[in-house]
N, C-alpha and C positions, 0 to 999 in steps of 0.2 A: 328465688322462691324456696323457702325452707321445706315446703311439702314435697319437693322433688329431689331433695338432697341425697336420698338413698339410691337414686337411679344412676346408671352410668351416664357419662357426660353426653354421649350422642343422643340417647333417648330423652334425657332431660331437655336438651335443646329442641328436639322435635316436639315435645309436649308443650313447651313454652311458646314455640312458634305457632303451633296449631291453636292454642287457646288465645293467644294474642290476636291472631287474625279472625278467630271466631267471634271474639268480643267486639271487634271493629267492623265485622261484616265484610271483610276483604276476601277476594279469591286468593287461593294459595296452592302451590304445587308440591307434591311429595312423590317420590317414586313408589312403586307398588309395595316393596318390602317395608319402607318407612311407614306408610299409612296402615299397613297390617300391624306393625309394632305398636302404633298409637292405639289402634282399636283394642289390641290385646291388653294394653296397659289399663284401659278403661274397664275392660271385663274384669281384670284382676282386682281393681279397686271398686268395682260395683257401682260405677257412675253411669247409670242408664241413659240419662239425657245426652251425655257426651259420647256414649257408645253409638246412639242413634245419629248424632251429628257427624261423627267420624266415618260411620258406615255410609251415610248419605254422600259425603265427599268422595269416599273410595269408589262408590258406584258411578259417580259422575266421571271420575278419572279413569277407572278400569272396570267397565261394566261386565267384561267377560273373564275377568281373573278368577280362577278357581278359589283361591284363598279368600277373596272378598265375598264370593258367593257363599262360602262356608260360614264366614262371620255373620253374614246376613241371616242365614238359617239359625245360627246359635242365638242371635238376638231375638228372632221370632219365638224361639223356644222359651226364653226366659221372660219375654214381655207378654206372650200370649199362651202358647202351650206347645209341647213337642209334636203333637199331631199336625198342627199348622206348619211347623218347621219341616216335618217330613214331607208333606204335600209340596212345599216350595222346593225342597232339594231333589225330590224324585223326578221333577221335570228335567233336571240336568243330567240325571243318571242315564236317561234314554239317549242322550246325545253322545255319539261315539267319541267326540272330542273330550268329553267329560269323564271318560273311563279312567280316571286317575285315582290312585289308591287313597289319597288324602280326602277326596270327596266321598268315596264309598265308605271310608273309615268314619267320617263325620256322620254319615247317614246311619251307620250301624250304632253309633253312640246315641243318636236320637231315638232309634228303635228301642234301645235299652231304657232310656229315660221315660219313654211312653209305656214301659212295661211289656213291650212286644219281644219277649225273651227269645223265642225260637227264631223270629225274624232277625234279631240281633246276631245270634249265633251263626245263622246262615250267611249273613252279610260279612261278619268278621272273617269267616272262612274264605269268602270270595276275595277279601282284601289280601289274604295270604297267597291266593292263586295269582293275583296281580303282582304282588311284591312280597317275596318270601323273607325279605330282610326287615319287614315292618314288625319289629320285636314287641312294641307296645301292645299289639293285638293279642299276644299270648296272655298278657296280664288280664285284659278285658274278657277274653274267652274264659279264662279261669273263673273270673267273677260271675259270669253268666251261668257257668256250670254249677257253681256253688249255690246260686239262687235256685237252680233246678234240682239241687241235691244229687247231682250226678258227679260224685266226688272222684270217681275213677278218671273221668275225662278232665276234671279240673286238675288233678295231680299230674296227668300226662302233659298238659299244656304248660303248667308251671315248671315241670321238669325240663321241658325243651328250653324254656327261657333261662333257667338256672344253669344249664349246661353251657350257655353262652355268657351269662352274667351271674356268676356264683355268689356275688355279694349283694344282689338286689334284695333290699330289706323287705319290701312289700311282698315280693314273690316268695321269699323264704317263709315269712309269717303265714301267708295264705296256704302255702304248700303243707306246712306243719298242721294247720287247722284241718284242711281237707283230708290229709292222709290218715288221721285218726279214725275215720269212718270206713276205711277199706277193710275188706275181709283179710287181705294179706297186708299186714302192717310191717312185716319184716323187711320187705323190699324198700319202702320209703325210709325206714330207719337206717338201712345200710347205705342208701343213696346220700342221706344227710351226713352220716358218719364219714363217708368217703370225701364229701365236700370239706369236712373239718380237717381231714388228713391232708388234702391238697392245699387247703388255705388255713393252715394251723394258727395263723395270727389274725384271723377274721372273727371278731366277737359275734358278728351277725350269724355266721355259720353255726357257732356253738350255741347261740341263743335258740335258733330254729331247731337244732337237734334236741336241746333241752326241752323246748316247748312240746315237741311231739312225744317225748318220753313222759312229760308231765301229763299231757292229755291221756296217755295210755296208762297212767297211774304207776309208772316206774319211777317213783320219786327219788330213790337213792341215786340212780344214774343221772336223773335230771339235775339233781343238786351238783353233781360233779361237773356236768356240762356248764351250768350257770357259774360255778366257781371259776372255771377256765375262762369264760367270757369276761368275768369281773377282773381276773388277773391281767387280761389284755387291755380292758377299758373299764376302770373302776367307777366311772361316772355314767354307766349305762343303766338307766332306771328299770328297764324291762327285766334285765338279769337279776337285779336285787328283788324286784317284786315277785318273780316266779320262783326264785330260790326260797323266799319267805313263804310263799304259798305251798311249796313242796314240803318244807319243814313242818308247817302247820298241818298238812295232810297226814304227816307221820306222828302227829300229836306232840311235836317238839315246839310247843308254843313260844317259849321264851326266845329260842334262837330265831324262830320265824318272825316274831315281832321285831327283833333287832334288825333283821334284813329289810323288813318293810319300813322301819324307821330310817335306815340308810337310804332307801329309795326316796323317802319323804324329804330328806336333807337335800337331795339333788333336785327334786321337783316339788317344792313345798305346797304348790297349789293344785296338785293332781288329785281329783276327787276319788279316783279308783283306789288309790293307796289308803286314804283315810277310811274308805268303805271296807277294804280288806282288814284293816286294823280293827275296825268295829266288829267285824265277823269273828276275828281271832279272840277278842275278849268275850264276845257273846257265847262262843263255843265253850269257854271256861266258866260260864255262868257269872261273869263279871259285868253285869248288866249296866251299872252306872258308868263304868269306864267305856263300855261299848257306846252308850248314849252320847258321850262326849265326842267320840270320833264320827258317829253318824251325823251329828249336828254340824261338825266341821265339814263333812262331805257335802252337806246341803248348802253350806255357805258358798261353795264353789260350783255346785250343780243343783239349783233349786228345784228343778222339775224331774229329778231322777226318782223313779218310784221305788227302787230297791232300798235305799236308805230310809225312805219314808215308812215303808212297811216294816223294816227291821227296827226302827225307832219305836213304832207302835207296839211291836212284839216285846221289846225290852221293857217298856213301861208297864205292859200287861204282866210281865213276869215279876215285877217288883210291886205288884198290886196298885199300880197307878193308872188304871184304865182311863180315867177322865183326862189325864195328860196325854195318853197315847192315842185316843180315839181321833182327834183332829188330823193326826198324821196318816192314819189308814184311810180316813175319808178323803184326804187330799190325793193320796195315791190312786184311789178309785176314780176320783174326779179327773185326774190326768190321763189314766188309762182304764176307761170303763169296761173294756173288753177283757181285761186280765182276770181270768177265772180265779187264780190262786190268791190274789189280793182280796177278792170278795169272799172267798172261802175262809181266809184268815179272819176277816171281820166277822163273819157268821159264827165262827168258832169262839171268838172273844165274847160276842153277844150272848151266846148260849151259856158260857161259863160264868158270865156276870149276872145271869138270871133274867136277861131280856129275851125270854123264850119265844114269844110271839114274833118279835122283830127278827130273831134269828131264823125261825121257821119260814117266815115269808121270804127271806133272802135265799135260804137253801132251796125252797120250792121254785123260786125264779131261776136259779142256776140249774136245777134239775130239769125244768121245762125247756130251757135253752138247749140242753143236750151236749154242750161242749165239755170235754174232759169229764165225761159222765162217770167213769170209774172213780176218779178222785173225788168228785162231788158226792157220790153215793157213799163211799167209804167214810169221808169226813162227816157227813150227816149222820150216818149210822153210829159212828163212834161217839158223836155228841149225844145222841139219844141214849146210848148205853151209859155214858157218864151221868146222865140225868135219870137213871133207873127206868128207862123205857126200853127194856130188852126186846120185848115182842114187837114193838113198833120198828125197831132197828132190823130185826130178822125179816119182818114182812117187807120192809123197803128193799133189803138186799135180794130176797127171793123174787119179788116182783120185777126188779131191775134185771136180774140174771135171766129170768124167763122171757123177757121182752127184747133182749139185746144180745148181740154177739160181741165179745171183747177180744182184743188182740193179746192180752196178757191176763194171768189168773188172779190178780190181786183181790178182786171182788169175791171170788170163790173162797179164797183163803180167809178173808175176814168173816164171811158168813159161817164157815165151818168152825173156825176158832171160837167165835162167839157162842154158837150153838153147842159146841163140845163142852163148854163150861157149865151148861145148864142140865141138871140131872134128867129132866123129863124130855129133853130134846136130843141128847147126845147119842141116842140109839136110833135116830130117824134121819140119818144124813146120807143114806146110800145113793139116792137119786143124784144129789149134788156131787158126791164123790165120783160116781161114774162119769158124770158130765165133765168134771175137772180132769180126770185121767184121760178121757177120750179126746178132749179138745186141746189139751196142753201137754207139753213135755215136762212132766213134774218128776223131780228127783227126791230121794229120801232126805237129802240135805235141805231142800226147799221146805219139805213138810216139817222138819225139825225147827227150821227158822220161823216159819209163819203159822204152823198149826201144831204146836207142841202138845196141846191138850188132846188132840185127835190121837196121837201116838200112844197116849196112856189108856186108850179104850181098847180092850182085848177083842171086842166084837169086830173091829175093822183090821185086825192084825193080818189075817189071812188075805183079805182083799188087797191090802197095801203091798204085802210081800209078793203076791202073785203078779201084781201090776209091775212092780219094780223089777222082778226077776224076768218077766216076759220082755220088758223093754231092754234090759241089759242083754 
């Protein structure tokens, strides 16, 4: 049978034997390891009816086998839901005979699938108490901590794994991702650098080191790390992609595009590469070229909202709103909760003169209250562009007075807009005091976000006093 040709001979014979007897309705015997291998094959190939049949046979032959019980729970999870599978498996957890690490491990994975994050973490930790050599647990604990945004714990568990398995690609990538969020990034940088020294011919170590440097915006050193990875293995797509992204971040677009094209030669159907190429051209205002790559991206990933939104924006920039509108609408249809896609659409509508439609969308977003600072700023700036300055100022004041924000962007926009208006520029003290009292504002921030304010001598003493006292 050609469909089984890729399997090893033993498993191929087992599958053929099982299916032959299944079709004839005959009883058949397999030892416990064989029947578990058969079940796993059907899981891997997503043949649900045969998963059910093979599990039924396994339960008849080995009703008390832990691995069979685990497979039964996994089948319940995919055919019904993880909660039902948890209820099934928890019955065996209370049996002292069942205190095996594999069963507890399977239960922890089900907790994770059900979104019971804390319970999953607790159970994974218990697995390590039973069996300290169960290395895969460190992977999954790291994932759970990343979900919790507890990046310090995630890094700690990935580091334990990497100490034992320094070439583990998944752990290296996850470690680099989580480490960027730590207060102390020097320690993980040094850890990855040491791994590179110890395994100097491991391209995965150099890639992970480069990724962390990239995330921390140390693009020059990141490029060096990716170059070393490419020198070891020139067919590694990730190294080419992030070398290209690093170069583009340094505004070296031509070299960055060459690196991304090199990645595309290796994996020509990878949508993320074509998306990054589209972004590179869009940043250079080469919108028609960007459109070509975004469309190519969608050819391979039709339901990705990022290229849909980017396509719409590019068409909008070349005054082809009618061509772009269907793409932004589709992005919103796919991900209706994405505030930024709807904001982009509202901004387009405003600039195209569909004011009532834009106002309705802005009002809906504002009432929902998600990403309120971004919604308020975007709405206010659209009003200003439409010569509705006082409406924009009223919106910003009303929003500031009724809400507490984690960062000062709304204040900056209000102050900058009002500072440009002669009859308002001398009536900002209340909002300036609130800005200074609630946020850690530096002179550099004022220069960047409120340059008009610094041109007003009335506030010179207040600003200097605040900055001097803070320093």
